[in-house]
C-alpha positions, -999 to +999 in steps of 0.1 A: +417+434-835+427+405-807+403+375-815+375+362-797+382+329-781+359+306-756+363+311-721+357+274-705+332+303-680+297+284-692+274+311-689+305+332-709+303+303-737+268+299-743+267+338-747+291+335-776+275+307-790+246+329-792+262+362-806+283+341-829+249+324-845+236+353-849+269+373-871+263+341-887+298+330-886+315+297-882+345+302-858+342+330-828+377+340-844+359+352-876+335+374-852+346+413-865+333+446-848+304+448-874+294+413-867+288+422-825+269+452-837+242+432-860+239+410-834+231+436-808+210+447-834+192+413-832+193+410-795+175+442-789+147+441-812+134+406-797+142+416-762+119+449-765+094+434-785+061+433-777+057+397-771+091+399-745+079+429-728+041+412-723+023+437-741-014+429-741-004+394-732-010+366-700+027+368-694+053+390-698+086+369-705+110+400-693+095+397-661+092+354-658+114+332-676+142+358-682+140+370-641+150+331-634+185+345-660+188+380-651+165+391-615+161+431-617+178+436-653+165+468-669+133+446-686+121+439-650+130+467-622+098+488-615+118+527-616+122+514-652+085+515-664+073+549-655+074+561-687+059+531-699+076+508-722+092+536-741+109+542-714+118+501-699+126+502-741+150+532-742+172+516-706+177+484-722+191+502-757+212+524-734+222+495-714+231+474-746+249+502-764+270+506-731+282+471-732+287+468-771+308+502-768+332+483-742+330+454-758+345+470-790+372+487-775+385+457-752+391+439-791+411+469-800+436+466-769+443+504-776+453+516-739+484+521-718+459+505-687+455+471-694+440+442-667+433+406-676+399+393-672+390+368-645+370+346-670+390+349-702+424+356-697+427+383-715+446+413-710+420+440-718+417+477-711+410+490-683+383+515-690+365+482-707+356+469-673+329+465-652+317+452-622+288+426-624+268+412-599+239+387-596+213+407-623+239+404-650+261+376-638+247+340-630+247+327-592+274+350-582+268+357-547+273+383-525+258+419-516+270+451-533+305+451-508+306+415-503+322+407-531+358+396-532+379+424-517+349+444-510+344+450-548+308+459-556+306+428-579+329+410-596+347+428-627+344+414-663+362+431-694+342+446-720+336+412-743+327+388-715+300+414-699+282+415-736+282+381-740+265+371-711+237+392-725+234+367-757+226+338-729+190+334-730+194+327-767+211+292-756+190+285-729+165+261-731+132+249-716+126+211-700+096+205-710+059+233-702+069+246-673+107+227-671+136+240-657+159+259-676+193+246-689+219+245-714+245+227-733+280+235-726+299+228-759+329+247-772+323+232-806+303+265-823+287+236-854+273+222-818+264+250-796+259+277-824+231+254-841+219+252-809+213+289-804+197+295-836+175+271-843+159+268-806+173+303-794+170+332-827+145+312-846+123+303-821+118+332-805+114+351-840+086+327-845+069+332-817+075+372-825+058+369-860+031+346-841+020+375-815+030+350-791+041+354-755+084+345-755+099+316-738+124+292-741+127+264-763+106+230-745+088+212-771+108+179-767+079+160-763+097+140-735+103+135-701+126+155-671+158+171-677+171+144-688+146+132-715+153+170-731+187+165-734+186+135-748+162+141-771+184+175-782+209+153-790+188+132-814+172+161-833+205+176-836+222+147-854+193+139-876+186+178-887+220+183-892+238+150-898+262+168-928+275+187-901+272+168-868+292+133-881+320+140-879+323+156-845+297+134-825+321+105-840+351+119-826+331+134-791+329+168-778+336+175-743+298+188-737+279+196-700+241+200-698+237+224-670+206+225-654+203+259-638+183+291-621+195+322-606+167+333-590+172+353-564+157+329-536+170+295-545+196+297-576+216+262-583+231+247-610+234+210-617+263+194-641+251+168-664+283+155-682+276+139-718+291+108-726+314+107-752+302+070-763+265+084-760+275+107-791+295+078-811+269+058-810+242+077-820+257+089-852+264+046-856+229+043-854+221+068-876+244+056-902+232+013-898+196+028-902+176+061-904+146+032-898+165+023-865+177+058-857+140+070-853+122+041-835+151+039-812+142+077-803+104+076-811+100+044-786+122+051-758+125+090-755+085+106-767+059+110-751+029+109-774+004+139-767-033+130-757-024+096-735-049+098-704-032+109-671-025+075-658-006+063-696+014+100-694+028+098-656+037+060-663+054+071-701+067+099-684+085+082-658+099+051-687+112+080-707+133+095-676+142+065-666+156+055-699+174+088-705+190+090-673+203+052-678+218+064-716+233+097-702+253+070-675+257+046-697+234+019-687+217-012-699+185-004-713+165-032-720+149-049-690+121-017-691+119-021-727+108-057-732+071-052-730+042-076-735+019-068-769-020-074-772-018-107-787+001-123-761+037-121-773+068-101-766+080-069-785+113-046-778+111-008-773+137+007-794+145-023-818+171-049-816+199-035-841+193+002-814+194-015-785+229-043-798+247-010-808+240+007-774+251-024-758+284-022-778+294+009-780+276+029-750+277-003-724+308-017-730+305-052-740+321-072-766+314-083-796+324-117-790+301-117-760+271-098-775+273-126-807+271-152-785+240-143-770+222-140-801+233-173-808+217-187-780+189-165-775+181-175-813+181-210-801+163-206-772+135-199-796+139-221-821+136-247-796+107-273-793+104-266-756+114-222-762+077-213-734+096-233-710+131-221-710+120-182-722+095-182-688+121-196-668+139-167-679+110-142-673+108-159-642+143-156-627+158-138-600+191-126-604+202-155-580+185-176-604+198-170-640+233-193-632+212-222-623+193-219-654+224-211-672+237-244-659+207-261-675+212-251-711+248-266-706+234-298-697+213-290-727+238-278-751+230-246-758+261-233-740+297-249-730+310-244-697+335-217-712+310-199-727+288-200-695+327-188-674+318-160-701+283-148-697+289-149-660+324-145-651+334-142-616+332-101-594+301-093-614+268-103-598+247-077-617+260-094-652+239-122-651+208-103-651+219-083-686+226-120-699+189-132-687+179-096-704+200-100-738+183-134-741+149-124-741+152-096-761+169-114-787+144-144-788+114-129-786+117-101-813+129-132-833+096-148-829+079-113-831+105-115-869+087-146-873+056-143-873+054-108-893+073-121-917+101-101-914+139-108-914+156-103-881+188-078-881+218-099-896+239-115-866+271-098-854+299-120-862+320-135-837+361-121-846+378-129-819+380-156-796+361-159-761+389-146-736+397-165-704+419-167-673+435-188-647+413-197-627+387-203-653+414-232-669+421-245-638+384-252-628+386-266-662+416-291-648+399-297-618+369-312-633+387-333-658+405-346-632+375-352-607+359-370-637+393-393-639+392-400-604+362-401-588+350-438-581+312-428-579+308-395-600+273-399-605+263-394-569+292-370-563+272-346-590+240-351-578+253-338-541+272-312-552+245-301-574+218-299-550+241-284-515+222-259-504+251-240-483+282-238-482+293-262-455+278-288-476+298-282-503+327-277-481+314-319-470+313-330-514+351-314-517+358-328-482+349-366-496+366-361-526+402-351-506+398-384-490+392-400-523+418-386-536+403-369-567+411-330-547+444-319-532+440-297-501+449-268-522+422-276-547+404-280-515+411-242-507+415-231-536+373-243-542+365-233-508+378-201-499+377-183-457+345-165-450+338-162-494+307-177-492+296-161-527+333-165-545+330-205-533+289-204-549+307-191-577+338-214-579+312-243-577+285-232-605+317-229-629+331-264-618+292-277-622+294-266-659+328-281-672+317-317-656+283-316-669+301-305-701+318-341-698+301-365-681+266-356-699+253-385-707+257-401-669+233-373-656+201-381-642+173-359-662+158-351-630+189-333-616+180-299-607+208-277-590+200-252-564+212-221-554+225-211-513+212-185-495+246-174-488+246-164-527+211-152-534+219-126-503+242-100-525+229-111-560+193-101-545+203-069-533+222-061-568+190-068-590+165-047-563+194-015-565+191-016-606 
């Protein structure tokens, strides 16, 4: 008997996972003839139950949800109902037994005539092949005689054909009335658990309760994305011992949202980032409470909400899930007002911090710096003013606020350059969000008398590059060479256009404080945004070096040219 292996075809693999779950094997290779027979008996019992056929119930699974996968199946075809429910059951039983017979023959390989299956790639006895159309192979297009080579459908071996019978046991629903989907994963410990927990056990519970069958969709979340991410949380929570290593090392996994409806079939692929899986297992290891808090506050839609609240919550949850699947930051929408006038970070700082490190990819040195600065802002006597400025700031206003923090000694010039590096306009918004999250969470912890999570330790030196190093040298050069530093600094800080910046630099060239090559470096041709960025980095080093000479009322302006692109980036987030 040949071994059973993954095929790479999502529908067939999902069916194999459900078949293996019924057989209670840990590897596909362990499946034998007895397992296939036992699994088919279980499948027949469920699919021909009163609850599947809708007898004495308000709906029939076979004619509704199941038809999204297998339209016009043996359980639906009107001609099969001429002899009532018993006739339908017999039709299904005969068809299933025929598929089982072909699958067993395919595994025995006892034939002189072999044919290669287009799905599994194995050489199988020719007599075990059958032509499948859309009623048995989802999303197969074409009329009877218009498949490739004018064949009457797509020919698959007996084993692949039988596996497709089990596909419904791996299919889930994205909430009540939502779209159907399944997770394609060639790790049986994952896909098998899904079929066991949310397929076999779920259907058996519905049969025991006398309820009409339907796919599992009790996620208390929103949209397909919410259901997908909630599934990843729940699997790890329920089967942490078995799945932790799988999540840690990552698995190629894709969620497929589909419908095989004859009128408008479709399929959408949603890849599962390996970084998201690693984040989940690390969060569970760090704190079970933080794991539950992150899931509940970011992904759960509680029952009993009023319509407006429920709609707002669903949008919030769906946006969070989409961001997680795309590896995008979450903080901005998760900082909410509390009834006492304070702020609270939904999901907790432990979860968000680990998410920024593992999924978004922020360096630990940068995040540790932001933690330190955020807490310093929260402890400052003018904390309300600083946090209020950050909270009201648009993206183009963040860098000037950070420059003021350099003057106030919250940041060094090099730290400023690390937090808002060149050519990354959106990062200023994330810096603002992290500072606010840390500061408000620290204040909340102090108010409630609980400890703020232990801070990250800076294990690496903050990076730099040749541009920042050159700007630092230029700042020192200007400090030593300018005859009237204070007036020159005020003019550079308050410049509102690139033309004004250029005039300030030209004055330094005339006074011998800058060279012509320095001027061209600081004001590159036809790159206004770059000119403003370099101006800000230069000011940061100058503020650090001549802090005592600066007028206290000095205000840094950001010109319209620098703001335009950054405002566009802010609106698209």
